[in-house]
N, C-alpha and C positions, 0 to 999 in steps of 0.2 A: 630911320636909316642913318648909318654913320655918315659923318661929313666927308666931303671929298678928300680933305687932308688926312683924316683918319684912315680912309680906305687906301690911300697911297702909301701909308706906312706898313701895310700888310704885305706879305710875300706874294710873289707871282702865283705859286700854287694855290694859296688861299683865295686870291682873286679869281683864279680860273675855276675853282670849285664853286664859288658863289655865283659867278655871272655866266659861266658856260655849262657846268654840270647841273647846277640847281636852277639855272635860268631866272635868277632874281632880276628885278628891274635895274637898269643901268642908269645911274645918276648923270645929270647933265654935266658935261665937261670931262667925264672920265676917259672917254676914248681919246680926246685931244691930249689929255695929260699922259696917257700911256704912250701915245705917239712920240712924245718928247721925253719919256722916261729913259734914263741911261741904263737901267737894269736889263740884263740879258733876258730875253723872252717877253719883255713888255710890249714891243711892237707886234710880236707874234700873237700875244693875247688879244690885242686890239683887233687884229685881223680875224681871230676866231669869233670874237663878239660880233663883228660885222657879218661874218658868215652865218651866225645865229640869227641875226636880223633878216637876212635874205631867206634863210630856211623857214622862219616863222611866216614871212609873207607868202612864200610858195605853198606852205602847208595850209595857211588860211584860205588861199585861192582854191586849193584842191578840195578842202572841206566844203567851201561854198558851192563849188560845182557838184559835189556829191549830194547836195540838197536840192538840186534843180527840180526833180519830180515832186518832192514834198512842197517846195515853195509854190509851185503851180497849183497844187491841190489846196494848200492853205489859202491861197488867194481866191479860190473858188468856194471857200466856206467849209471845207473838210478839215476840221480842227484836230480830229483824232485819226491820224494816218498810221496804220500798222505796217511794218515790214515783216515778211515771212520767208524763211529759207530752211533748208534741211541739210543734214550731214549724215554720211554713211550709206550712200547708195551703192558704192562699189565694194565695200568689204565682204569677205566670205563669212564673217561671224558677227554676231551682235545685232542690236536693233538699228533701225533708221530713226533719227531724232530730228525734230523740227523745232525751230525757235520762232517766237513772235514778239515783237517789240513795238511799243508806241513811244517815240522820242518827244521831248519837249520841242516846241517850235524854235527854229533857228539854232538847234543844238549842234555844237561842234566839239568833238573830242579828238585831240591830237592822236594820230596813229590809227584812227578808225578806218577800216578797210575790209575787203573780202577776207574772210578767215584763212583761205588757202594761200593768201599772199603774206600772211603773218607767220613765219616759220618758227619763231621762238615761242615755245609753249608758255613760258612764264609771262611773256608780253601779252599773249592771248588771254591768259587768266586775269592779268591786271586789267585789261580792257573790259573783259566780261564783268568783273567786279564793279568797275566804274559805271558801266552801262546799267547794271542792276540798281545801283544807287541813284542814278540820275533819271532813269526812264519814268514816264508817266505810269507804265506798267509793263510787265514782261511775263512770258510763260514759255513752257516747252511741252512737246508731246512726243510720245514714243509709239512706234509700231513694232511689235515684237517679232522675233524670228518666225514663230508659227504663222503669224499674219502675212509676213513676207512670202513664205512658202505657199500660202493658200491663195493670195490675191495677186501676187507678183510684186517685184520691188518698186515699180513705178507707182502702182496704186497704193502700196504701203506708204510710200513717201507722201502721197496726197492725204492719206489717213492721218499720218503724224501731223501734217500741217493743219488739218481740221481740228485736231485735239489741241494743238498749240493755240490756235485762235480762240477756241472755246474756253481755254484756261485764262484768258486775259481778264484782269479785274475791271477794266473799262472797255465797253464795246466800241470797236473801231467804226468810223463812218466811211472809211475807204481802206483798201488793202493793196499793198504793192507786194508782188510775189516774184521770186526768182524763176524765170523761164517757163512758167506754167500758170494755170488758174486752178483754184480750189473748187472742186465740185460741191454741189448742195450747199452753197454759201450765198445767202441773200444780200450780203454786203457788197456794194460796188467794188470791183477789183481790177487790177491790171497786171498781166504777166510781162515782165521786162527781161528780155534776153540779156544775159550776163548782168542781171540786176544786182548781184552781190558786189560788183565792182562799180556800179553806177548810181546806187541809191544808198544814202546813209542808213535808212531804216532797215533795208534788206541786209546791208553789211553788218549792222548790229545784231540782227536776227541770226546771221550766219555764225557770228562769234558765240552767241548763246548756244546755238545748236551744237557747234563743234566742241566747245569746252564741256558741255553737259555730257555729250557722248563719250568724250575721252575719259572723263571722270568715271563714267559707268564701266568702261572697258578696263580701267585700272582695278575696279572692284571685281570684275570677272577674272582678272589675272590672279587675284588673291584666292579665288575659288578654284581656278583651273591652272595649276602650275605646269611649267614645262613648255607652254606654247608661245610665250613672249607677248601676251596680249597687251600688257602695259606699254610695250615698246611700239608695236606696229598697229595696235588698236583694231585688229581684225582685217586689215587690208592685205591684199595678196602679194606681200613681199616674199622674196626667196626664203627668208627665215621662217615665215609663217607656212609657206607651202611645204617646206621640208618637215616641219613639225606635224603638219596635217597628214602627210604620207607616212611618217614614222610612228605617230601616236594614234592616228585615227581621228574621226570626227567627234566633236563635242556636241552636247545638246544645243549649244548656242550657234553652231554652224548652220548656214543656210542651205538646206537640202535641195533647193531649187536652182542653186548655182553649179555650173558645170564642174569646177574643180572639186567641189565637195562630193558631187554625185559620182565623179570618177573614182574617188577614194572609196566610196561606199559600194562601187560596182553597179551603179544604177545607170539606166539609159539617160541620155540628154533630154531635157525638157524641151518639147517643141511647142512654143507658145509665142504669141505676139505680146511682148512686154511693153510696147510703146504705142498704145492707142491714145495718141495725143494730137493736138492741133499741129498740122504740117509745119507751120512757121516756127514752132517751138521744139520740134523733134530733134533736128540736127544739133541745136544748142545743148539739149539735154545730154545727147550722146557725147558731145565734146566736153561738157562739164564732168561727166563720169570719168572719161579717159584722163582728163587733166587732174581730177581728184586723186586717181590712182597713181599717176606718174609723179605728182608732187609729193605724195606720201612716200613713195619708193625712193625718190631723190633725197628727201629729208633724212632718210635712214642710211644714206651713203651707198646705196645699191646702184 
């Protein structure tokens, strides 16, 4: 690292790039030197570095809190804790995709959060790449449109979760799941309401699921032009609904969903889509509504 004297010969923009933008370690005495530096912007830079310190402490505390379920399980001897979540319950087109991730113990990744709260697609992709590099193992599972229409969207989501867990290279000894429990699973598990915002493992799984599904829908956009699939990813945005009405339904549209059935002139499906534990049902419905609303808002609708 350059000496304090060498650093103080650099311009304020150079120092800002080094210690604010790139978050390099700040040498002892630099803040005090900037406080007494007569150059315009030096005191402002010192203030920004101190704000970076406060932000780092706050983020560290948030990430520690995000590990509370995992820490409890690790202390009980469950060393391989998997988080599982899905993406794509609400869209009119495309598969539902689940992610499964086993994180290293005490893993903290700056910015890790519920994928729905990360609105910048590039940031989600960056986090997904880092999670894949750092995880003990990770996997994803698809439930295709034909399966959604056959067994309904709720059970298709569970099927995708089963496949994601089965794809893990290391068998988990405990599973944390967002808002539900995976059937036919002998591994101990816990469904956590709003788990993607409360558990680091589930949050990581939500990012894997979301980015995997988004990439798949971009591939579908190249196959089916004119529908804007790369933009709305199959969610019922006004843009998508207009295309559906004007161009008709694609093979990847879910024929068990009311808007698609309406375009096809089919009667509504009368079925109970939510045969789930009562304490988890309301949260699933809220999650689906939130997923749709956040996707619509992110497109400026």
